[in-house]
C-alpha positions as CSV (number, residue, x, y, z in Angstrom):
1,M,17.8,-8.5,25.1
2,A,16.0,-10.1,22.2
3,Q,15.9,-13.4,24.0
4,A,14.4,-11.6,27.1
5,H,11.7,-10.0,25.1
6,A,11.0,-13.4,23.5
7,D,10.6,-14.9,27.0
8,T,7.6,-12.5,27.6
9,H,6.2,-12.3,24.2
10,D,2.6,-14.0,24.1
11,N,2.7,-16.4,20.9
12,N,-1.1,-16.1,20.7
13,I,-0.6,-12.4,20.0
14,Y,0.3,-11.3,16.3
15,F,3.7,-9.8,16.3
16,V,3.9,-6.3,15.2
17,P,7.6,-5.0,14.7
18,H,8.7,-1.8,16.3
19,G,9.2,1.4,14.0
20,S,12.1,1.1,11.7
21,R,14.3,3.5,9.7
22,W,15.4,0.9,7.2
23,P,12.5,1.2,4.8
24,V,13.0,5.2,4.5
25,F,16.9,4.5,4.0
26,A,16.5,1.8,1.4
27,S,14.0,3.8,-0.7
28,V,16.4,6.8,-0.9
29,A,19.2,4.4,-1.8
30,L,17.1,2.6,-4.3
31,F,16.3,6.1,-5.9
32,V,19.9,7.0,-5.9
33,A,20.9,3.8,-7.8
34,M,18.1,3.9,-10.3
35,F,18.7,7.5,-11.0
36,G,22.4,6.8,-11.5
37,L,21.6,3.9,-13.8
38,A,19.2,5.8,-16.0
39,S,21.9,8.7,-16.2
40,W,24.5,5.9,-17.1
41,L,22.2,4.6,-19.9
42,N,22.0,8.2,-21.1
43,E,25.7,8.4,-21.3
44,A,26.2,10.8,-18.3
45,T,29.8,10.6,-17.0
46,W,28.7,10.6,-13.4
47,G,26.0,7.8,-13.9
48,P,28.1,4.7,-13.1
49,A,29.4,6.2,-10.0
50,M,26.1,7.4,-8.7
51,F,24.6,3.9,-9.6
52,F,27.3,2.0,-7.7
53,V,27.1,4.4,-4.6
54,G,23.5,3.8,-4.5
55,L,23.9,0.2,-4.8
56,V,26.4,-0.3,-2.1
57,V,24.5,1.7,0.3
58,L,21.3,-0.3,-0.6
59,L,23.0,-3.6,0.0
60,G,24.6,-2.4,3.4
61,I,21.0,-1.2,4.4
62,L,19.2,-4.5,3.3
63,F,22.0,-6.5,5.3
64,K,21.3,-4.6,8.6
65,W,17.3,-4.8,7.9
66,F,17.3,-8.6,7.1
67,A,19.6,-9.0,10.3
68,D,16.8,-7.4,12.3
69,V,14.2,-9.8,10.8
70,I,16.4,-13.0,11.3
71,L,17.0,-11.9,14.8
72,E,13.2,-11.5,15.5
73,S,12.8,-14.9,13.9
74,V,15.4,-16.7,16.0
75,S,14.0,-15.0,19.1
76,G,10.8,-16.8,18.8
77,Y,8.6,-13.7,18.0
78,Y,6.9,-15.4,15.0
79,N,3.6,-17.5,15.3
80,K,1.6,-19.3,12.7
81,Q,-0.3,-16.1,11.9
82,V,2.9,-14.3,11.2
83,D,4.1,-17.2,9.1
84,T,0.7,-17.1,7.2
85,S,1.4,-13.3,6.5
86,F,4.9,-13.9,5.3
87,R,3.7,-16.4,2.7
88,M,0.9,-14.3,1.5
89,G,3.4,-11.4,1.0
90,M,5.9,-13.8,-0.8
91,V,3.2,-14.9,-3.3
92,W,2.1,-11.2,-3.9
93,F,5.8,-10.4,-4.5
94,I,6.2,-13.1,-6.8
95,F,3.1,-12.1,-8.5
96,S,4.3,-8.5,-8.8
97,E,7.5,-9.9,-10.5
98,V,5.6,-11.9,-12.9
99,M,3.9,-8.7,-14.0
100,F,7.3,-7.0,-14.3
101,F,8.5,-9.5,-16.7
102,A,5.1,-9.7,-18.4
103,A,5.4,-6.0,-19.3
104,F,8.8,-6.6,-21.3
105,F,7.5,-9.7,-22.9
106,G,4.4,-7.6,-23.9
107,A,6.8,-5.1,-25.5
108,L,8.6,-7.8,-27.4
109,F,5.2,-9.1,-28.6
110,Y,3.8,-5.9,-29.7
111,A,7.1,-5.1,-31.5
112,R,7.2,-8.3,-33.5
113,N,3.4,-8.7,-34.1
114,Y,2.1,-5.1,-34.6
115,S,4.9,-2.4,-35.1
116,L,6.9,-4.3,-37.5
117,P,4.0,-5.1,-39.9
118,W,2.8,-1.6,-39.9
119,L,6.1,-0.3,-40.6
120,G,6.6,-2.7,-43.3
121,G,3.3,-1.5,-44.9
122,A,0.7,-3.9,-43.7
123,G,-2.7,-2.3,-43.3
124,D,-3.0,1.3,-42.4
125,G,0.9,1.5,-42.6
126,V,1.0,1.5,-46.3
127,M,1.4,5.2,-46.8
128,T,3.8,5.6,-43.7
129,N,6.0,2.8,-45.2
130,S,6.2,4.4,-48.7
131,L,6.7,8.0,-47.6
132,L,9.3,7.6,-44.8
133,W,11.0,4.1,-45.0
134,D,10.6,2.9,-48.5
135,G,12.1,-0.7,-48.8
136,F,12.0,-1.4,-45.1
137,S,11.9,-5.1,-44.3
138,N,9.8,-6.0,-41.6
139,A,11.6,-9.3,-40.9
140,W,12.5,-10.1,-37.3
141,P,15.0,-9.5,-35.7
142,S,15.0,-5.8,-36.6
143,S,16.7,-2.8,-35.5
144,G,14.1,-0.7,-37.0
145,P,13.9,1.8,-39.9
146,G,17.3,3.2,-40.7
147,Q,19.1,0.1,-39.1
148,V,19.4,1.9,-35.7
149,G,22.7,0.7,-34.1
150,G,24.0,-0.7,-37.5
151,H,23.9,-4.2,-38.6
152,F,24.2,-7.1,-36.1
153,Q,24.1,-10.7,-35.7
154,T,22.0,-12.7,-33.2
155,I,23.1,-15.3,-30.6
156,P,22.2,-18.8,-31.6
157,A,19.8,-20.4,-29.3
158,W,21.7,-23.6,-29.3
159,G,24.9,-22.5,-27.8
160,L,25.4,-20.9,-24.6
161,P,21.5,-20.1,-24.0
162,L,20.7,-23.9,-24.3
163,L,23.6,-24.6,-21.8
164,N,22.3,-21.8,-19.4
165,T,18.8,-23.3,-19.7
166,L,20.2,-26.7,-18.6
167,I,22.1,-25.1,-15.7
168,L,18.9,-23.3,-14.4
169,L,16.8,-26.5,-14.8
170,T,19.4,-28.6,-13.0
171,S,19.6,-26.0,-10.1
172,G,15.8,-26.2,-9.9
173,I,16.2,-29.9,-9.1
174,T,19.2,-29.4,-6.6
175,I,17.2,-27.0,-4.6
176,T,14.2,-29.3,-4.4
177,I,16.4,-32.1,-3.2
178,A,17.8,-29.6,-0.6
179,H,14.2,-28.8,0.6
180,H,13.3,-32.5,0.9
181,A,16.7,-33.0,2.9
182,L,15.8,-30.1,5.2
183,R,12.3,-31.7,5.9
184,A,13.9,-34.9,6.6
185,G,16.4,-33.8,9.0
186,H,19.5,-34.5,6.8
187,R,21.6,-31.4,7.4
188,G,24.8,-32.4,5.5
189,K,22.6,-33.4,2.4
190,L,20.8,-30.2,2.7
191,L,24.0,-28.1,2.7
192,V,25.7,-30.1,-0.2
193,F,22.8,-29.7,-2.5
194,L,22.0,-26.1,-1.4
195,G,25.7,-25.3,-2.2
196,L,25.4,-26.9,-5.7
197,T,22.3,-24.7,-6.3
198,I,24.5,-21.6,-5.5
199,L,27.3,-22.9,-7.9
200,L,25.0,-23.4,-10.7
201,G,23.6,-19.9,-10.2
202,C,27.1,-18.5,-10.2
203,L,27.9,-20.6,-13.4
204,F,24.8,-19.2,-15.1
205,L,25.8,-15.7,-14.4
206,F,29.5,-16.3,-15.7
207,F,28.1,-17.7,-19.0
208,Q,25.7,-14.8,-19.3
209,V,28.6,-12.3,-19.0
210,E,30.4,-14.4,-21.6
211,E,27.6,-14.0,-24.0
212,Y,27.4,-10.3,-23.5
213,I,31.0,-9.7,-24.1
214,H,30.6,-11.8,-27.4
215,A,27.4,-9.9,-28.3
216,Y,29.2,-6.6,-27.9
217,R,32.5,-7.4,-29.2
218,D,32.0,-9.8,-32.0
219,L,28.3,-9.3,-33.3
220,N,27.7,-5.7,-32.9
221,L,24.4,-6.6,-30.8
222,T,24.3,-3.8,-28.1
223,L,21.5,-2.2,-25.9
224,G,21.4,0.4,-28.9
225,S,20.6,-2.2,-31.8
226,G,17.2,-0.8,-32.2
227,I,14.0,-2.8,-30.9
228,Y,15.7,-6.1,-30.9
229,G,18.9,-4.8,-29.0
230,S,16.6,-3.1,-26.3
231,T,14.2,-5.6,-25.7
232,F,17.1,-8.6,-25.8
233,F,19.1,-6.9,-23.4
234,M,16.3,-5.5,-21.0
235,L,14.6,-9.1,-20.9
236,T,18.0,-11.1,-20.2
237,G,19.6,-8.3,-18.3
238,F,16.8,-8.1,-15.7
239,H,16.6,-11.8,-15.6
240,G,20.4,-11.8,-14.8
241,A,19.8,-9.3,-12.1
242,H,17.2,-11.5,-10.6
243,V,19.6,-14.5,-10.8
244,T,22.1,-12.5,-8.9
245,L,19.6,-11.5,-6.3
246,G,18.4,-15.1,-6.0
247,T,22.0,-16.4,-5.7
248,I,22.8,-13.7,-2.9
249,M,19.7,-15.0,-1.1
250,L,20.6,-18.7,-1.3
251,I,24.0,-17.8,0.0
252,I,22.3,-16.3,3.0
253,I,20.1,-19.1,3.5
254,W,23.1,-21.6,3.2
255,L,24.9,-19.7,6.0
256,R,21.7,-19.8,8.1
257,C,21.3,-23.6,7.3
258,A,24.9,-24.1,8.5
259,K,24.2,-22.2,11.7
260,G,21.1,-24.7,12.3
261,H,18.5,-21.8,12.1
262,F,15.7,-23.9,10.6
263,S,13.9,-26.9,11.6
264,K,11.8,-29.5,9.7
265,N,8.6,-27.7,10.3
266,D,9.8,-24.0,10.6
267,H,11.8,-22.9,7.7
268,F,9.8,-20.4,5.7
269,A,12.7,-18.4,4.7
270,F,14.3,-21.4,2.8
271,E,10.8,-22.0,1.1
272,A,10.5,-18.3,0.1
273,V,13.9,-18.3,-1.5
274,A,13.1,-21.7,-3.2
275,W,9.8,-20.1,-4.6
276,Y,11.8,-17.3,-6.0
277,W,14.4,-19.7,-7.6
278,H,11.7,-21.6,-9.2
279,F,10.1,-18.5,-10.6
280,V,13.5,-17.3,-12.0
281,D,13.6,-20.8,-13.7
282,V,10.3,-20.4,-15.1
283,V,10.9,-16.8,-16.6
284,W,14.1,-18.0,-18.0
285,L,12.2,-20.9,-20.0
286,G,9.9,-18.3,-21.5
287,L,12.7,-16.0,-22.3
288,F,14.8,-18.8,-23.9
289,L,11.7,-19.8,-26.1
290,F,10.5,-16.2,-27.1
291,V,13.9,-14.3,-27.3
292,Y,16.3,-17.0,-28.8
293,V,14.3,-19.9,-30.4
294,L,11.3,-18.0,-32.1
């Protein structure tokens, strides 16, 4: 049916998709997942179950939704104008993600450069420090007045964090090689280097899980370790979530490449995922510098 519609579709007309129920369903599933996550972080016993139910439903909805979009693409509905709209949409999406991480980097900057000096007695904080937190040290990393969460140790930058940095930088190279292979029409080379990018993404996530286990079990560094623990796990955790999403996107693109969906001149879906992956790389470089090194 889709092919029949494509035969009658005028490529000079901007394609407008039919009404879809997926956005509404996805919004509900996302709300359930996030409400469950917030409840989980606040130690509600039903929080984890609610989070995973919402997540599974959301993944199922996204699978069906993107299947519809892929069908529209391979059926020939999209012309140059639609391609331009997709590119603009992806640019704005990545910009919104930049702002998302900017908020967390801003919280880290504020805590280190403003809150700690004030609590330590600098400027207008002299009276507050002497009355409430006498003897408080404003050295970073800090869990705040009263040592919220107890004493902890930090993770050295030159161990797993450095290794993960090298892994992500290498993955940026492999996906670039895969892109050039696609444009050159070398399907085998494309699949090999795109597959290597997926493996490197999985390896990054494996080492991040190892790092988290080590932090909780051996260093007493948890999400409850004051301002340092919360900013550390929020930044690295959300970045890990983005790497997970990017890896899933890469797997889907690999499968589409194996099916021959893309051509030398028509492969925006591949480019969009590559843009996203490079964005993840750049965010990690900033995170490695400001969270682990400085």
